[in-house]
N, CA, C and O atoms as CSV, one atom per row, in Angstrom:
chain,resi,resn,atom,element,x,y,z
A,1,MET,N,N,-29.276,6.645,7.480
A,1,MET,CA,C,-28.567,5.405,7.224
A,1,MET,C,C,-27.883,5.429,5.851
A,1,MET,O,O,-26.744,4.984,5.707
A,2,LYS,N,N,-28.593,5.955,4.850
A,2,LYS,CA,C,-27.999,6.038,3.510
A,2,LYS,C,C,-26.758,6.913,3.509
A,2,LYS,O,O,-25.770,6.622,2.835
A,3,ARG,N,N,-26.831,7.982,4.273
A,3,ARG,CA,C,-25.712,8.926,4.325
A,3,ARG,C,C,-24.476,8.264,4.925
A,3,ARG,O,O,-23.362,8.499,4.456
A,4,ARG,N,N,-24.655,7.445,5.950
A,4,ARG,CA,C,-23.529,6.753,6.569
A,4,ARG,C,C,-22.897,5.772,5.594
A,4,ARG,O,O,-21.673,5.677,5.509
A,5,ILE,N,N,-23.717,5.052,4.870
A,5,ILE,CA,C,-23.181,4.100,3.889
A,5,ILE,C,C,-22.385,4.848,2.825
A,5,ILE,O,O,-21.310,4.404,2.421
A,6,TRP,N,N,-22.914,5.981,2.374
A,6,TRP,CA,C,-22.221,6.781,1.372
A,6,TRP,C,C,-20.886,7.298,1.909
A,6,TRP,O,O,-19.891,7.310,1.184
A,7,LEU,N,N,-20.857,7.724,3.172
A,7,LEU,CA,C,-19.617,8.214,3.763
A,7,LEU,C,C,-18.587,7.095,3.891
A,7,LEU,O,O,-17.403,7.312,3.635
A,8,VAL,N,N,-19.026,5.908,4.281
A,8,VAL,CA,C,-18.113,4.769,4.381
A,8,VAL,C,C,-17.583,4.402,2.995
A,8,VAL,O,O,-16.386,4.161,2.834
A,9,ALA,N,N,-18.458,4.360,2.001
A,9,ALA,CA,C,-18.028,4.037,0.645
A,9,ALA,C,C,-17.047,5.085,0.116
A,9,ALA,O,O,-16.070,4.749,-0.552
A,10,ARG,N,N,-17.318,6.356,0.423
A,10,ARG,CA,C,-16.414,7.423,-0.014
A,10,ARG,C,C,-15.055,7.325,0.650
A,10,ARG,O,O,-14.051,7.726,0.062
A,11,GLY,N,N,-15.006,6.807,1.849
A,11,GLY,CA,C,-13.735,6.650,2.535
A,11,GLY,C,C,-12.979,5.408,2.113
A,11,GLY,O,O,-11.749,5.410,2.075
A,12,ILE,N,N,-13.707,4.344,1.796
A,12,ILE,CA,C,-13.066,3.075,1.450
A,12,ILE,C,C,-12.509,3.084,0.029
A,12,ILE,O,O,-11.445,2.513,-0.214
A,13,MET,N,N,-13.192,3.708,-0.894
A,13,MET,CA,C,-12.773,3.661,-2.296
A,13,MET,C,C,-11.357,4.208,-2.522
A,13,MET,O,O,-10.573,3.542,-3.197
A,14,PRO,N,N,-10.992,5.371,-2.001
A,14,PRO,CA,C,-9.612,5.831,-2.210
A,14,PRO,C,C,-8.579,4.918,-1.552
A,14,PRO,O,O,-7.496,4.708,-2.098
A,15,LEU,N,N,-8.915,4.374,-0.379
A,15,LEU,CA,C,-7.990,3.461,0.280
A,15,LEU,C,C,-7.790,2.189,-0.535
A,15,LEU,O,O,-6.670,1.687,-0.631
A,16,LEU,N,N,-8.851,1.668,-1.116
A,16,LEU,CA,C,-8.726,0.487,-1.968
A,16,LEU,C,C,-7.927,0.796,-3.229
A,16,LEU,O,O,-7.148,-0.038,-3.690
A,17,ALA,N,N,-8.113,1.975,-3.781
A,17,ALA,CA,C,-7.354,2.368,-4.967
A,17,ALA,C,C,-5.863,2.447,-4.657
A,17,ALA,O,O,-5.037,2.003,-5.455
A,18,VAL,N,N,-5.522,3.005,-3.513
A,18,VAL,CA,C,-4.112,3.085,-3.116
A,18,VAL,C,C,-3.552,1.692,-2.874
A,18,VAL,O,O,-2.419,1.407,-3.260
A,19,LEU,N,N,-4.328,0.823,-2.241
A,19,LEU,CA,C,-3.882,-0.538,-1.984
A,19,LEU,C,C,-3.649,-1.298,-3.285
A,19,LEU,O,O,-2.652,-2.009,-3.416
A,20,VAL,N,N,-4.548,-1.154,-4.237
A,20,VAL,CA,C,-4.376,-1.817,-5.537
A,20,VAL,C,C,-3.138,-1.284,-6.241
A,20,VAL,O,O,-2.383,-2.059,-6.828
A,21,ALA,N,N,-2.917,0.015,-6.193
A,21,ALA,CA,C,-1.730,0.592,-6.824
A,21,ALA,C,C,-0.457,0.155,-6.117
A,21,ALA,O,O,0.555,-0.118,-6.762
A,22,LEU,N,N,-0.507,0.089,-4.795
A,22,LEU,CA,C,0.665,-0.280,-4.008
A,22,LEU,C,C,1.078,-1.726,-4.262
A,22,LEU,O,O,2.267,-2.042,-4.250
A,23,ILE,N,N,0.113,-2.595,-4.490
A,23,ILE,CA,C,0.419,-3.997,-4.780
A,23,ILE,C,C,0.584,-4.215,-6.279
A,23,ILE,O,O,1.449,-4.979,-6.707
A,24,GLY,N,N,-0.238,-3.551,-7.069
A,24,GLY,CA,C,-0.262,-3.802,-8.504
A,24,GLY,C,C,0.963,-3.326,-9.255
A,24,GLY,O,O,1.450,-4.020,-10.148
A,25,VAL,N,N,1.464,-2.168,-8.913
A,25,VAL,CA,C,2.612,-1.617,-9.648
A,25,VAL,C,C,3.860,-2.493,-9.487
A,25,VAL,O,O,4.488,-2.816,-10.495
A,26,PRO,N,N,4.252,-2.895,-8.264
A,26,PRO,CA,C,5.408,-3.781,-8.158
A,26,PRO,C,C,5.164,-5.155,-8.800
A,26,PRO,O,O,6.081,-5.752,-9.364
A,27,ALA,N,N,3.919,-5.652,-8.708
A,27,ALA,CA,C,3.606,-6.941,-9.322
A,27,ALA,C,C,3.736,-6.859,-10.840
A,27,ALA,O,O,4.270,-7.772,-11.469
A,28,LEU,N,N,3.258,-5.784,-11.421
A,28,LEU,CA,C,3.378,-5.629,-12.872
A,28,LEU,C,C,4.826,-5.419,-13.298
A,28,LEU,O,O,5.244,-5.911,-14.347
A,29,LEU,N,N,5.586,-4.697,-12.497
A,29,LEU,CA,C,7.005,-4.538,-12.813
A,29,LEU,C,C,7.744,-5.874,-12.736
A,29,LEU,O,O,8.602,-6.156,-13.572
A,30,ALA,N,N,7.414,-6.696,-11.738
A,30,ALA,CA,C,8.027,-8.025,-11.635
A,30,ALA,C,C,7.646,-8.884,-12.831
A,30,ALA,O,O,8.467,-9.650,-13.335
A,31,TRP,N,N,6.428,-8.761,-13.280
A,31,TRP,CA,C,5.972,-9.516,-14.451
A,31,TRP,C,C,6.691,-9.041,-15.714
A,31,TRP,O,O,7.100,-9.858,-16.539
A,32,LEU,N,N,6.846,-7.735,-15.867
A,32,LEU,CA,C,7.532,-7.205,-17.046
A,32,LEU,C,C,9.007,-7.608,-17.064
A,32,LEU,O,O,9.554,-7.927,-18.120
A,33,ILE,N,N,9.644,-7.594,-15.904
A,33,ILE,CA,C,11.060,-7.960,-15.832
A,33,ILE,C,C,11.235,-9.462,-16.007
A,33,ILE,O,O,12.116,-9.908,-16.742
A,34,GLY,N,N,10.392,-10.245,-15.329
A,34,GLY,CA,C,10.533,-11.696,-15.353
A,34,GLY,C,C,9.983,-12.347,-16.608
A,34,GLY,O,O,10.487,-13.382,-17.043
A,35,GLY,N,N,8.968,-11.759,-17.185
A,35,GLY,CA,C,8.345,-12.345,-18.363
A,35,GLY,C,C,7.473,-13.535,-18.013
A,35,GLY,O,O,7.290,-13.862,-16.840
A,36,GLY,N,N,6.951,-14.165,-19.016
A,36,GLY,CA,C,6.095,-15.319,-18.809
A,36,GLY,C,C,4.689,-14.895,-18.411
A,36,GLY,O,O,4.376,-13.706,-18.357
A,37,PRO,N,N,3.848,-15.883,-18.135
A,37,PRO,CA,C,2.471,-15.548,-17.732
A,37,PRO,C,C,2.431,-14.978,-16.321
A,37,PRO,O,O,3.215,-15.361,-15.453
A,38,PHE,N,N,1.506,-14.062,-16.117
A,38,PHE,CA,C,1.337,-13.447,-14.798
A,38,PHE,C,C,0.795,-14.495,-13.837
A,38,PHE,O,O,-0.175,-15.183,-14.156
A,39,GLY,N,N,1.404,-14.625,-12.670
A,39,GLY,CA,C,0.970,-15.651,-11.724
A,39,GLY,C,C,1.203,-15.251,-10.286
A,39,GLY,O,O,1.467,-14.090,-9.975
A,40,TRP,N,N,1.098,-16.256,-9.401
A,40,TRP,CA,C,1.250,-16.035,-7.969
A,40,TRP,C,C,2.603,-15.462,-7.573
A,40,TRP,O,O,2.655,-14.591,-6.705
A,41,PRO,N,N,3.694,-15.912,-8.171
A,41,PRO,CA,C,4.985,-15.329,-7.751
A,41,PRO,C,C,5.050,-13.811,-7.952
A,41,PRO,O,O,5.618,-13.095,-7.127
A,42,HIS,N,N,4.474,-13.334,-9.039
A,42,HIS,CA,C,4.477,-11.896,-9.297
A,42,HIS,C,C,3.609,-11.170,-8.269
A,42,HIS,O,O,3.967,-10.095,-7.790
A,43,LEU,N,N,2.472,-11.765,-7.939
A,43,LEU,CA,C,1.589,-11.156,-6.950
A,43,LEU,C,C,2.236,-11.152,-5.568
A,43,LEU,O,O,2.101,-10.184,-4.821
A,44,LEU,N,N,2.933,-12.222,-5.231
A,44,LEU,CA,C,3.622,-12.269,-3.939
A,44,LEU,C,C,4.737,-11.229,-3.856
A,44,LEU,O,O,4.964,-10.641,-2.799
A,45,ILE,N,N,5.420,-11.008,-4.955
A,45,ILE,CA,C,6.441,-9.957,-4.985
A,45,ILE,C,C,5.782,-8.596,-4.752
A,45,ILE,O,O,6.299,-7.771,-3.998
A,46,GLY,N,N,4.642,-8.368,-5.404
A,46,GLY,CA,C,3.916,-7.110,-5.203
A,46,GLY,C,C,3.477,-6.916,-3.770
A,46,GLY,O,O,3.597,-5.817,-3.228
A,47,VAL,N,N,2.966,-7.975,-3.145
A,47,VAL,CA,C,2.536,-7.887,-1.745
A,47,VAL,C,C,3.740,-7.643,-0.832
A,47,VAL,O,O,3.661,-6.861,0.115
A,48,GLY,N,N,4.851,-8.317,-1.125
A,48,GLY,CA,C,6.056,-8.127,-0.311
A,48,GLY,C,C,6.600,-6.715,-0.394
A,48,GLY,O,O,6.967,-6.122,0.620
A,49,VAL,N,N,6.651,-6.186,-1.588
A,49,VAL,CA,C,7.136,-4.811,-1.760
A,49,VAL,C,C,6.184,-3.826,-1.084
A,49,VAL,O,O,6.632,-2.878,-0.439
A,50,ALA,N,N,4.874,-4.043,-1.226
A,50,ALA,CA,C,3.899,-3.160,-0.586
A,50,ALA,C,C,4.042,-3.212,0.930
A,50,ALA,O,O,4.005,-2.175,1.594
A,51,ALA,N,N,4.206,-4.412,1.482
A,51,ALA,CA,C,4.372,-4.542,2.935
A,51,ALA,C,C,5.662,-3.852,3.386
A,51,ALA,O,O,5.682,-3.181,4.418
A,52,GLY,N,N,6.725,-4.017,2.618
A,52,GLY,CA,C,7.985,-3.354,2.953
A,52,GLY,C,C,7.862,-1.840,2.928
A,52,GLY,O,O,8.374,-1.156,3.815
A,53,LEU,N,N,7.188,-1.317,1.918
A,53,LEU,CA,C,6.995,0.133,1.841
A,53,LEU,C,C,6.155,0.648,3.006
A,53,LEU,O,O,6.437,1.715,3.551
A,54,LEU,N,N,5.126,-0.105,3.389
A,54,LEU,CA,C,4.304,0.306,4.524
A,54,LEU,C,C,5.092,0.275,5.826
A,54,LEU,O,O,4.941,1.164,6.664
A,55,VAL,N,N,5.930,-0.738,6.002
A,55,VAL,CA,C,6.754,-0.825,7.209
A,55,VAL,C,C,7.755,0.327,7.255
A,55,VAL,O,O,7.913,0.972,8.292
A,56,ILE,N,N,8.425,0.586,6.146
A,56,ILE,CA,C,9.392,1.682,6.090
A,56,ILE,C,C,8.698,3.024,6.342
A,56,ILE,O,O,9.204,3.858,7.092
A,57,GLY,N,N,7.544,3.226,5.715
A,57,GLY,CA,C,6.792,4.464,5.939
A,57,GLY,C,C,6.338,4.609,7.379
A,57,GLY,O,O,6.377,5.706,7.937
A,58,GLY,N,N,5.906,3.504,7.986
A,58,GLY,CA,C,5.503,3.537,9.386
A,58,GLY,C,C,6.655,3.852,10.317
A,58,GLY,O,O,6.496,4.602,11.280
A,59,LEU,N,N,7.812,3.283,10.032
A,59,LEU,CA,C,8.988,3.571,10.857
A,59,LEU,C,C,9.411,5.033,10.739
A,59,LEU,O,O,9.747,5.669,11.738
A,60,ILE,N,N,9.396,5.555,9.531
A,60,ILE,CA,C,9.751,6.966,9.341
A,60,ILE,C,C,8.741,7.874,10.024
A,60,ILE,O,O,9.113,8.858,10.664
A,61,PHE,N,N,7.456,7.541,9.885
A,61,PHE,CA,C,6.415,8.338,10.536
A,61,PHE,C,C,6.562,8.273,12.053
A,61,PHE,O,O,6.460,9.300,12.724
A,62,GLY,N,N,6.797,7.097,12.597
A,62,GLY,CA,C,6.975,6.947,14.038
A,62,GLY,C,C,8.183,7.694,14.552
A,62,GLY,O,O,8.139,8.306,15.619
A,63,TRP,N,N,9.265,7.643,13.792
A,63,TRP,CA,C,10.470,8.379,14.180
A,63,TRP,C,C,10.194,9.880,14.197
A,63,TRP,O,O,10.554,10.574,15.147
A,64,ALA,N,N,9.545,10.379,13.125
A,64,ALA,CA,C,9.271,11.815,13.040
A,64,ALA,C,C,8.304,12.260,14.129
A,64,ALA,O,O,8.473,13.329,14.715
A,65,LEU,N,N,7.297,11.445,14.400
A,65,LEU,CA,C,6.334,11.795,15.438
A,65,LEU,C,C,6.995,11.781,16.815
A,65,LEU,O,O,6.741,12.667,17.631
A,66,GLY,N,N,7.831,10.793,17.077
A,66,GLY,CA,C,8.545,10.742,18.348
A,66,GLY,C,C,9.474,11.917,18.527
A,66,GLY,O,O,9.581,12.484,19.615
A,67,LYS,N,N,10.148,12.279,17.444
A,67,LYS,CA,C,11.045,13.431,17.497
A,67,LYS,C,C,10.275,14.715,17.771
A,67,LYS,O,O,10.730,15.571,18.530
A,68,ARG,N,N,9.115,14.842,17.155
A,68,ARG,CA,C,8.285,16.037,17.347
A,68,ARG,C,C,7.726,16.101,18.763
A,68,ARG,O,O,7.700,17.173,19.367
A,69,LEU,N,N,7.281,14.975,19.296
A,69,LEU,CA,C,6.688,14.973,20.627
A,69,LEU,C,C,7.732,15.186,21.708
A,69,LEU,O,O,7.429,15.749,22.760
A,70,LYS,N,N,8.975,14.736,21.459
A,70,LYS,CA,C,10.045,14.960,22.430
A,70,LYS,C,C,10.502,16.419,22.423
A,70,LYS,O,O,11.024,16.916,23.420
A,71,GLY,N,N,10.307,17.087,21.316
A,71,GLY,CA,C,10.692,18.493,21.231
A,71,GLY,C,C,12.118,18.708,20.737
A,71,GLY,O,O,12.698,19.768,20.973
A,72,ASP,N,N,12.686,17.726,20.061
A,72,ASP,CA,C,14.055,17.886,19.529
A,72,ASP,C,C,14.067,18.761,18.298
A,72,ASP,O,O,15.128,19.001,17.722
């Protein structure tokens, strides 16, 4: 049981780090550009940019996978 928990924790930690970076970097850039105190608008911009990047990456991955499976 301990081993399973350790394996789950080892898998979740890198994913959480990537998620924090994916949301945090655009949010911090929005804060640096916009100025003022860090707040919800900056965080929403970070979430929006992260969602957009994930959608674009998913579309590119789906296109490449479809192209590969079709044999083009």
